[in-house]
C-alpha positions as CSV (number, residue, x, y, z in Angstrom):
1,X,-0.3,-0.1,0.3
2,X,1.4,3.3,-0.5
3,X,2.5,6.0,2.2
4,X,0.2,8.5,0.5
5,X,-0.9,10.0,4.1
6,X,2.4,8.8,6.4
7,X,3.1,11.7,9.1
8,X,-0.9,12.4,8.7
9,X,-3.2,12.2,11.5
10,X,-6.9,11.7,10.1
11,X,-10.0,12.6,13.0
12,X,-12.6,10.6,11.5
13,X,-16.4,10.8,13.0
14,X,-18.7,7.9,13.0
15,X,-15.6,5.7,12.6
16,X,-16.9,3.1,14.7
17,X,-18.9,1.3,12.3
18,X,-19.9,1.2,8.5
19,X,-18.6,3.7,6.0
20,X,-16.5,6.0,8.6
21,X,-14.8,2.5,9.7
22,X,-13.7,1.5,6.3
23,X,-12.4,4.8,5.7
24,X,-10.5,5.0,8.8
25,X,-9.0,1.6,7.7
26,X,-8.2,3.5,4.4
27,X,-6.4,6.4,5.6
28,X,-4.7,4.1,8.2
29,X,-3.4,1.7,5.1
30,X,-2.2,4.9,3.4
31,X,-0.1,5.4,6.6
32,X,-2.1,8.1,8.6
33,X,-2.5,7.9,12.3
34,X,-6.3,7.8,12.9
35,X,-8.5,9.1,15.8
36,X,-11.8,7.0,15.9
37,X,-14.3,9.6,16.8
38,X,-17.7,8.1,17.6
39,X,-20.5,7.9,20.2
40,X,-19.8,4.2,20.6
41,X,-16.3,2.2,20.8
42,X,-17.7,-1.1,19.2
43,X,-19.2,-1.2,15.5
44,X,-22.6,-1.7,15.2
45,X,-21.7,-4.6,12.5
46,X,-20.1,-6.4,15.7
47,X,-16.0,-7.6,15.9
48,X,-12.8,-5.8,16.8
49,X,-13.2,-2.0,17.2
50,X,-11.9,0.3,14.6
51,X,-9.1,1.9,17.0
52,X,-7.5,-1.7,18.1
53,X,-7.9,-3.0,14.5
54,X,-6.2,0.2,13.0
55,X,-2.5,-1.1,15.0
56,X,-3.1,-4.7,14.8
57,X,-3.4,-4.6,10.5
58,X,-1.3,-1.3,10.1
59,X,2.0,0.3,11.2
60,X,-0.2,3.0,12.2
61,X,-1.8,4.6,15.5
62,X,-4.9,5.1,16.7
63,X,-6.9,6.2,19.4
64,X,-11.1,6.3,20.3
65,X,-12.7,10.0,21.5
66,X,-15.9,10.1,22.6
67,X,-17.4,12.2,20.0
68,X,-21.4,13.4,19.6
69,X,-20.8,15.9,16.1
70,X,-23.7,18.2,17.2
71,X,-21.6,19.0,20.0
72,X,-18.9,21.3,19.2
73,X,-16.7,21.0,22.5
74,X,-16.6,17.0,21.0
75,X,-15.4,17.8,17.8
76,X,-12.7,20.0,19.2
77,X,-11.4,17.6,21.8
78,X,-11.1,14.9,18.7
79,X,-9.3,17.4,16.7
80,X,-6.9,18.0,19.4
81,X,-6.4,14.3,20.8
82,X,-3.4,13.7,18.6
83,X,-1.4,16.6,20.5
84,X,-2.3,15.0,23.7
85,X,-1.4,11.5,22.5
86,X,2.0,10.0,24.4
87,X,3.9,8.9,21.6
88,X,2.2,10.0,18.6
89,X,4.8,10.7,15.6
90,X,2.2,13.4,14.1
91,X,1.4,16.2,16.8
92,X,-1.3,18.0,14.9
93,X,-4.4,17.0,13.1
94,X,-4.0,17.4,9.2
95,X,-7.0,15.5,7.9
96,X,-10.6,15.9,9.3
97,X,-13.6,13.4,7.5
98,X,-16.9,14.3,8.9
99,X,-18.9,11.2,7.7
100,X,-21.9,12.3,9.9
101,X,-24.3,14.9,9.2
102,X,-26.2,17.1,12.1
103,X,-29.6,17.3,11.8
104,X,-32.1,20.4,13.2
105,X,-35.2,18.5,13.8
């Protein structure tokens, strides 16, 4: 796999399951460390949590952050997480992918 995203850190919302999970795994396969931002740790479809699969299947780091997209403080905390994670090679967030949308209903 290419290292197109080597040295980058991605924050992906909705990353525990489905499309967000696949995007997180793909970013990691291309060299990015990943912040798995979601309201749940475990995938809806079952299996190993995304933040545990990434280091098991790639050479990248991953961390889970509880994040509810409509809550701005949750998003800010998710974006700041790489700077506070000991041992991370990349010190700041360089990619943010929001898979979820907000609703005003």
